[in-house]
N, C-alpha and C positions, 0 to 999 in steps of 0.2 A: 090448812083450812081453819077458819074461825073468825072471830070478831076482830076488827081493826080499829086502832085509835085514830084520832083526828090528825095527828102528825103524819101517820102513814098514808092516809087518804089524801091529804094535802100534798104530800111528796109525790104522789102519782098524778093527781089531777092538775095541779098548778103548772108544773113544767110541760106536761103533755098538752094542755090547752094553749099555753104560750107558743109551743112548737107548731101546733095546728094553725094558729092564727098567723104565724110568720111564714109558714111554708105551704099551707094547703087551702087557705080561704081566699078566693079571688076578691080583689078590691078594684074599684074604678078610679083611675087617676088621669086627669086631663082627657077624659073620654075613652081611655083605653083600659082594658082589663089586665091586671097583673097580680103579683103577690107581694106581700110586705117586704120580704127579703130582697126582692128585685128592686123595689122602690128605694130602700136604704142603700143598696149597692149602687144604684144610679146616682144617688146624692153624693156618696163617697167618691165615685168615679168622676163626677163633675167637679168636685172640690179639688181632687188631686190633679185632674187635667193632664197637662203635658208631662208630669212626672211618671205616669204609668208606663209608657214605653221603656223608659230607662229602668224602672223597677223590674219589668219583664226580662230585660237584657241581663240584669244582675242575677235574677233567679235562675234563668236558663244556664248562664255561665257557671254559677256555683254548682248547679246540678251536674253539669258535664265534668267539671274538675273533680268533684268528690265522687262521682260515679266511676271515673277512671281510677281514682285513688282507692276506691273500695275493692277493686279487683285484687289488691295486695293484702286485703283484710287487716288494715292497720288498727291499732288499739283505740285510737281517738274516734274511730267510727264504730267498731264492734262493741266497745265498752258501754255505749249509751243506747238503750233500746230504741228511742225515738229517732236518733240520728242513724242508727243501723237500718231501721225499717224504711227510712226516707231515702237514703242515698245508696245503699247496697244494690248493685246492678250486675246482671250477667254481661258477658262481653258484648253480645249483640245490642243490648239496651244501652250500654255505655257508648257504643258507636253511634247509636241513634241520638243520644243526648248531645254528643259532640257535633254531629251534623246539624242538629237544631241550634246549637250555640253559634256555629259558623254562619248559618242562615240569618240568625237574628242580629248578629253583629253587622253583617253586610247590609241588611235591610235598615237597621237603625242608623247606620252611617250614610245611607243613601247611595251606596256604591253603584254607579251606573243606572240608578233608578229613573233618570230623566233622559237617558241617551239610548235609543233603541238599537244603536250599533254596538253598544258595550256588551261584552259577553255575560256580564252579571245582571243585565237588564231583565232577563227572563225569571231570575230569582227574586230580585228586589223590587220589581215594578208593582204598581198599585193593585194589579190583578193577581198577584202571587204572594210573595213575602210581605209586601206592604199591606195586603188585605188581612193576612193571618196575624201579623203583629198589631196593626192599627185597629182592626175591626173585631178580631176574635180574642187575642190574648189580653188586650187592655180591658176587655169586659170580663173575661174569665178570671183574671187575677183577683179582682175585687169580689166576685161571686164566690170563688173558692175560699177566700179568707173568711168572709162573713158566714157563708154556709157551713164551712168546716168548723168554725168556732161554735156555731149554734145548733148544728145537727145533733149533738148529745141530748137536746131537749126532746127529740123524737126517738132517740135510740136507747137512752140510758135510764128512763124512769118508768118503764113498764108499758108504754103505749103499744109497742109492737107485739108484746106478749098478749095484751088484752085484745087487740084487733085480730091477732092470729087465731086466738081461741074462738072468736065469733065467726070468722070468715073461712076457716079451713074447709068447711063442708061445701063452700061455693068455689073457692080458688083451686082446690086440689082436683076435683072431678073435671072442671072446665079447662084449666090451664096447666095442670100438673105441677103446681107450685104451692108453697105454704100460704096460709091465710095472712100472715104478717106481710107478705109481699104486696098486699093491697095498699099499704102506706106508700111504698115505693111507686106504685102505679099512679096513685092520686097525685103525689108530689110531682111526678114527671108530667102528667097530663095537664095539670093546672099551672104548675110552676115552670119547670124547665127540665129537659132530658138530662142535662149535666148533673143536676141535683139527684135525679134517680140513679144514675150510674154511681155517684158518690155513696149514696145509701146502700146500694147493692154490694159494691166493693167492700164497704165497711162490714156489712153483715156476713159476707163470705169469709173475709179475713178473721172475723170473730168466731167463726164456726157455726153460725146460725143458718147458713145456706150451704147446701152441697154444691159441688162443681156443676152439676146439671141444673140445679135450681138457679144459681147465680147466672149461668149462661142464658137461661130462658128469660129471666127477669130483665137483664141488661140489654138483650138484643130484641126483646119483644115489647117491653113496657116502658122503656126510656123514651117516652113519646115527645114529640115536638110541642112546645107550649102553644097555648091559644094565641098569645101575642105574636109569635113568629109566624104562625099560620096566617094571621091577618096580613102580615108584611108580604108574604108570598103571594097571596091572592091580590093584594093591592098592586104588586109589581106587574101582574098580567092584566090589570085593569078590569077586574070582574067582582068588585066588592058587593055589587047588588045581589050576588048569589051566595053570600057568606053563610046563610042558614043551611042551605042544602050542601054547601061545600064542607062545612065542619061536621055535619051529620054523616056524610059519606066517609070522612076521615075516621070518625069514631067507629062506624060500622066495619070498615076495612081493618082497622086496628084490632077489633075484637075477633074477627074471622082469622086474621093472621096469628093472633095469640092462641087460638084454639088449634089451628092446623100445625104450625111450626114445631111445637114441642113433640109432636107425634111422628115427625119425619127427620131423617138425617139433615144436618149434622147434630142438631140438638138432641134427638132421640138416642144418639150414641154416647152421650156424656154419662159419666158415672156418678153415682150418689156417694161421692167421697168428700170428706170434710177436712179442711185445713186444721181445725181444732175439734177433735172428736168429743162427743158427749154433750154438746150444747144445744143441739137441735130440739125444738119443742115437740112433745108428744102430740099426735094429731087425733087421738081417740080420747074420749072423755074418761079420765081415770075413775076407778071405783071410789064412791063416797061423794061424788059431785052430781048434783041434780040437773045442772044446766051449764051451758057454755059461758054465760056471764059470770057465774060464780067461780068457775075454773079460771077464766081469764083474769078476774080481779085478784085471785089468789096468786097467780103467776106474776102479775104486775107488782103487787105488794112485796113479794119475795125479792123482785129485782130492786125495788126501792130500798129495802132493808140491807141489801148487799152494797149499795152505793156509798162511796166514801166522801160524798159532799163536793164542795167547791174545787178541791184539789183534783179529784178524779175528773170532774167536769172540764176543767181547764186542760188537764193532761190529754184527754180524749179529743178536745177541740183543737188543740195545737197539733196533735198527731194527724187529725183529718186534714187540716189546712196545709200542713207541711207536706204531706203525702201528695196532695193534689198540685201544690205549687211546684215542687221540685221533681215529682214523678211524672206529671201529666203535661204541664206546659211545654217542656222540651219535645215531647212526642208530638203534640199538636203542631208545634212550629216546624218540625222535621217532615212529618208525614203530610200535613196539610199543605205545606209549600210545594213538596214534590208532586202531590196530586194535582195542584193547580197549574204547575209548570207543564205537566203532561197534557192537561185539558186545554191549555192555552196555546201550546206550541206543537202538538203532534195530532195526527188523525186517529190516534188509538181509540178514543171513545166513539168516534164516528164508525170505525170498523167494528167495534164491539157492539154497537147498537144495531148493526145490520141484521143479525139473527131475529130481531124483534119485528122486522118488516112483515113477514107472513102473518104473524098474529095480529098486528095492527091492521093489516088489510082485511083479514077475516072479520075483525071487529068493526070494520068500516070506519076507522078513525080518519078524519080529514087530515090532509097534509102529512101522511104517514111517514114520508122520508124525513121531514124536518122533526117530527115528533120522535122518531127512532134515535136521533142524535142526542136527545135529552135523557134517554132511558138509563144509560150507564154513567153519564157524567155526574149524576146525583151521588155516586159513590164517593166523589171527591168532596163535594160541598152541596148542601141542600138548596142553597139559594141560586146556584148556577143554572139549573134547568129553567127556572122561571125567568131569569135574565135572558137566556137564549130564546125562550118562547116569546117573550115580549118583543124581542128584536127581529125574529125571523118567521113567526107564525101569525097568520091573519085570522084564522078561524077561532071564534069564541069557544066552540066546543073543544077543539084541540088544545087551546090554552088552558081551559078548565081541567081537562084530563091531566095535563102536565103538572098543573098546580096541585092537584090532589095527590098524584103519585109521588111527586117530589117530597111531599111531607110523609106519606105512608111508607116510603122506602126506608126511612128512619136511620139507617146505618151509614152515615157519611163520615169520611176520614178526618175532615177538618175539625170535627168536634166530638160527637158521640163515639164514633169508631176509634178515634185517637185516644179518647179517655179509656175505653175498654182495653185497647192494646197496652196502654200505659199502666193499667191496674194489674192485679193478680188474678182477675177473672180469666178462666182457662179457655179463651176463644182466640184463635190466631187469625191472621189477615186473610188466609184462604177461606176459612170458615165464615168469616164476616162477609166476604164477597159472595159466597154461595147463599147465605141468608139474605143478602141484599137482592140477589136474583130471584129467590123464592118470593120475597115480599113484593118485588116488582111485578112478577107474573100474576100473583094472586090479586094484587091491586088493580092491574090492568083488566083482568077478566071480570072483576066486579064493577069497576068504574065506567069503562067504555060503554057497555050496553045501557047503563042507567043514564049516561050523558046524552044518549039519543032521545030519551024522554024529556030531559031538562031543556034541551035546545031544539 
């Protein structure tokens, strides 16, 4: 504690403000709200154009080859920390990377994509592998690179320490997580859920979140962006209701964030750290009169420990490489498999049947058609709204589906895939249970209110 010089203050404020401007402040572009990082990513994506699918193929292929090679622990991988952290995989994740590589090559080469009688059609068609490669990976590859390189602005210059000291008294009692998680939450809500997962995974791997805290933040606060929420509502033709729609999404999100950490599976997670001793104290230490003073002291200490541009670039490259080579193959594999099941089997219709009694009690119109959208959202968030637009005529029912498809949050083609591809300790069974819990909570809140709106 003590006085700080101008260099220390600038070292905290300038990078933090730039990071906030890039990741957390909404801006309006061409009539749509977004964030600066997404705008830059879109510009880069447009400039690279047709090269992006090939880049994704190369990344996923390298990940698969080196993931398999890492099982033998060769020195060319284990001797370099960034390479080791990026490519070392367990046998099951090596297999998933290989399946992702097979899928992406078939899809990129268009094997059977135009012939419905071809056995590869269900994998490579525009509604499965074609969608994952063309609509998801080509967007994620740019966002991961840009966000990965720039995330140290939020992470490395004291902003999380400062925010954490200010907000612990709010975040801990309500959501059972540290105050610093507020930055993850805001970044996800305003920006994009993938950015929130990246932040959370980084904080967990650095020892700043426990296993329980990382699990809560990634599955509860990696919210869908405002932009994508608009896309979902537009798909069902109800943009006139956007104000009430987004207000409901926020309300349901807060209720889920209060309830889920207090029930299994999240309540069963342990407060264990990958790197012990880095978690921030959550009580005001002796000698500090207020949280602002304590937060500033923590922030300046973090700035003083920073090694400058070299550390900034090291951390940025590590973030980007981890997401590129660790997550893109998982999204390609799991996202494609999920869409294949959704498009070609009745499994999600069958899984949706248990929701029928609840939908009928809540007097949801066209309950049978709505029930089919309840579970399919686990594969991809956009799929329920596509089904609703095609098969549901009731405005109220389509509105309910649009809200729930966003508040369900955990869909395998993106956020779920990212969590599974990271070191955050949540497995696919737990993700599905959390998905069901969010769905039931959302439905119980949204359906009665929809009767007043329509």
